[in-house]
C-alpha positions in Angstrom: 4.5 -6.9 20.5 4.1 -8.8 17.2 7.1 -10.4 15.5 8.2 -8.2 12.6 9.2 -9.6 9.2 10.7 -7.7 6.3 10.1 -9.3 2.8 12.6 -8.1 0.2 11.7 -9.1 -3.4 11.4 -7.1 -6.7 8.2 -9.1 -7.6 5.5 -6.9 -6.0 2.8 -9.5 -6.5 4.8 -12.2 -4.6 5.5 -9.7 -1.8 1.8 -9.1 -1.4 1.1 -12.9 -1.3 3.7 -13.4 1.4 2.5 -10.4 3.3 -1.1 -11.5 3.2 -0.3 -15.1 4.4 2.3 -14.0 7.0 -0.1 -11.5 8.5 -2.8 -14.2 8.8 -0.2 -16.0 11.0 -0.1 -13.0 13.3 3.2 -11.4 12.0 3.7 -7.7 11.4 5.0 -7.6 7.8 6.7 -4.9 5.7 7.9 -5.1 2.1 10.8 -3.6 0.2 11.1 -4.1 -3.5 14.9 -4.0 -3.8 17.9 -4.6 -1.6 18.8 -0.9 -1.9 15.3 0.1 -0.6 15.6 -2.3 2.3 19.1 -1.0 3.2 17.9 2.6 3.2 15.4 1.8 6.0 16.2 3.2 9.4 14.4 0.5 11.3 16.2 -2.7 10.1 17.2 -3.6 13.7 13.5 -3.9 14.7 12.8 -6.9 12.4 13.1 -10.5 13.6 13.4 -12.0 10.2 14.5 -11.0 6.7 12.9 -12.9 3.8 15.1 -12.1 0.8 15.1 -12.9 -2.9 18.5 -13.3 -4.5 18.2 -12.1 -8.1 17.3 -8.4 -8.0 18.2 -5.5 -10.2 21.3 -3.8 -8.7 22.2 -5.3 -5.3 21.5 -9.0 -5.0 20.1 -10.8 -2.0 23.6 -12.0 -1.3 24.8 -8.4 -1.2 22.0 -7.5 1.2 23.0 -10.4 3.5 26.6 -9.5 3.5 25.9 -6.0 4.5 23.5 -6.7 7.3 25.8 -9.4 8.6 28.5 -6.7 9.0 26.4 -4.4 11.1 26.2 -5.0 14.8 22.5 -4.2 15.1 21.5 -6.8 12.5 24.4 -9.3 12.5 22.2 -11.9 14.3 18.9 -11.2 12.5 17.8 -14.5 10.8 17.7 -14.5 7.0 15.5 -16.8 4.9 16.4 -16.8 1.2 13.5 -17.3 -1.2 14.9 -17.7 -4.7 14.4 -19.3 -8.1 18.1 -20.2 -8.0 17.9 -23.9 -7.0 21.3 -25.2 -7.9 23.5 -26.5 -5.1 26.2 -23.9 -5.4 23.7 -21.1 -4.8 22.1 -22.8 -1.8 25.6 -23.5 -0.3 26.7 -19.9 -1.0 23.6 -18.5 0.7 24.0 -20.7 3.8 27.7 -19.8 3.9 27.0 -16.1 3.9 24.9 -16.7 7.0 21.4 -17.4 5.9 19.4 -19.5 8.3 17.4 -21.3 5.6 16.8 -21.4 1.9 13.6 -22.1 0.0 13.3 -22.3 -3.8 10.7 -20.8 -6.0 8.0 -21.8 -6.9 7.2 -22.7 -3.4 4.1 -23.8 -1.5 3.0 -21.2 1.0 2.5 -23.8 3.7 6.1 -24.8 3.4 7.3 -21.2 3.6 5.2 -20.6 6.7 6.6 -23.7 8.3 10.2 -22.6 7.6 9.5 -19.2 8.9 8.2 -20.7 12.2 11.2 -23.0 12.4 13.7 -20.2 11.8 12.1 -17.9 14.4 12.0 -20.8 17.0 15.7 -21.4 16.5 16.5 -17.7 16.7 14.4 -17.4 19.9 16.1 -20.4 21.5 19.6 -19.0 20.6 18.7 -15.6 22.1 17.6 -17.3 25.3 20.8 -19.3 25.5 22.8 -16.2 24.9 21.0 -14.3 27.7 21.5 -17.3 30.0 25.2 -17.4 29.2 25.5 -13.7 30.1 23.7 -14.3 33.4 25.9 -17.3 34.2 29.1 -15.4 33.4 28.0 -12.6 35.7 27.0 -15.0 38.4 30.4 -16.8 38.4 32.5 -13.6 38.3 35.1 -13.9 41.1 36.6 -10.8 42.7 40.4 -10.4 42.7 42.4 -11.6 45.7 44.8 -9.0 47.0 47.6 -9.1 49.6 49.8 -6.0 49.8 51.2 -5.4 46.2 50.2 -8.9 45.1 47.0 -9.4 43.2 45.4 -12.6 41.8 42.8 -12.1 39.0 40.8 -15.3 39.3 38.8 -14.7 36.1 41.8 -14.2 33.8 44.0 -16.5 35.8 46.8 -13.9 36.0 49.0 -12.8 38.9 50.3 -9.2 39.3 53.1 -8.0 41.6 53.4 -4.2 41.9 51.0 -4.0 38.9 53.4 -6.1 36.8 52.3 -9.4 35.4 54.3 -12.3 36.6 54.5 -15.6 34.7 53.4 -18.6 36.8 52.8 -22.1 35.7 49.4 -23.6 36.3 50.6 -25.5 39.4 52.3 -22.4 40.8 49.1 -20.4 40.3 47.0 -23.0 42.0 49.3 -23.2 45.0 49.4 -19.5 45.4 45.6 -19.3 45.0 45.2 -22.0 47.7 47.6 -20.2 50.1 46.0 -16.8 49.6 42.5 -18.1 50.2 43.7 -20.2 53.3 45.9 -17.8 55.1 47.6 -18.1 58.5 47.5 -21.8 58.7 50.1 -24.5 58.1 49.1 -27.3 55.8 50.7 -30.7 55.5 52.0 -31.8 52.1 49.1 -34.3 51.9 46.6 -31.4 52.5 48.2 -29.3 49.8 48.1 -32.2 47.3 44.5 -32.8 48.0 43.5 -29.2 47.5 45.8 -28.3 44.6 46.1 -31.6 42.6 43.2 -33.6 43.8 42.9 -37.1 45.3 43.5 -39.0 42.1 47.0 -37.6 41.2 50.2 -39.1 42.5 52.5 -36.2 43.6 55.8 -36.6 45.5 57.0 -34.3 48.3 59.8 -33.3 46.0 57.3 -31.9 43.5 55.7 -29.8 46.1 59.0 -28.5 47.5 60.2 -27.6 44.0 57.1 -25.7 43.0 57.0 -23.7 46.2 60.7 -22.8 45.9 60.1 -21.5 42.3 57.0 -19.6 43.5 58.9 -17.9 46.3 61.6 -16.8 43.8 59.0 -15.4 41.4 57.3 -13.5 44.2 60.5 -11.7 45.1 60.3 -10.1 48.6 56.7 -11.4 48.8 58.0 -15.0 48.8 58.9 -14.6 52.5 55.2 -14.8 53.4 55.1 -18.4 52.3 56.5 -20.1 55.4 57.9 -23.5 56.1 57.3 -25.4 59.4 59.7 -28.3 59.5 57.9 -31.6 60.1 54.5 -30.0 59.5 54.3 -28.3 56.0 53.7 -24.9 54.4 51.5 -22.0 54.8 50.9 -18.3 54.0 51.4 -15.9 56.9 50.1 -12.3 56.6 52.7 -11.1 59.2 56.4 -11.8 58.9 
C-alpha cells in the first residue's frame, strides 16, 4: 500500500504542483483547499503525513494542527508546515504545536521532497520503536506470586494481604519476594544479603534482623511463615 499524504493549502495551483511531484515519488496524494475541508474528511487517520499551509481563510494551519493533535486517531500523524510565514516566532510556534518540520515559501521542490522523506523516515522509525516497546513490555510481564491471602504484584511492585494493599519499604518488598520465590529452605544471612542487596553492599546482621521483624509485623498472622533457625538463618515455610 502506498504512503498517503494530505496537502492542505488554499492555493490550488500550489496544491497541484505538490501533488504532481509527490506522486512522481510514489506517494498517494489528496488535496484539501482549507483546514475546514480537511477536518470534514472521514479518512484523516489513513494519511501518513499532513502538509499544511498556515495562513488560510477561516481556520489556520495552527488550528488544524491543534485539532488533529487532540484526536487519538491522528495524534501521532506527522505534520509538515509549508508557509510564507518565515519569522522565528511562527516557526517556533509551529514546532511547539507538534509539527515535525517547517519549510518556508517560496521553496524548492527538491527541498520539500527531501523533508517529506526525512519526516516519514523518522515517523516510521518511531512507530517501529513503539511496537518493539510493546512487545518488550509484553515479554517481561511477570505473573503475580500468591500464597494463601498474600499476593505480590511483581509488575506494579505492590503487596496485598486479604486484597488490602500493605505498605512495604523497597527492602522489605525484596526480602518478601525472595522468600516467596525460594520457599521451604533456610538461607543464611550471607545468602540473603547476596540475593537481596547484592555482593557490593555492606549490610550488617542487625539490618537483616530489623527488616525481617518489621516485615513479620506488617504481614500480621502471615508473618509466622517467615521462620528463624537459630545459628542458620531465615526462610519461608509453607506449612506452620
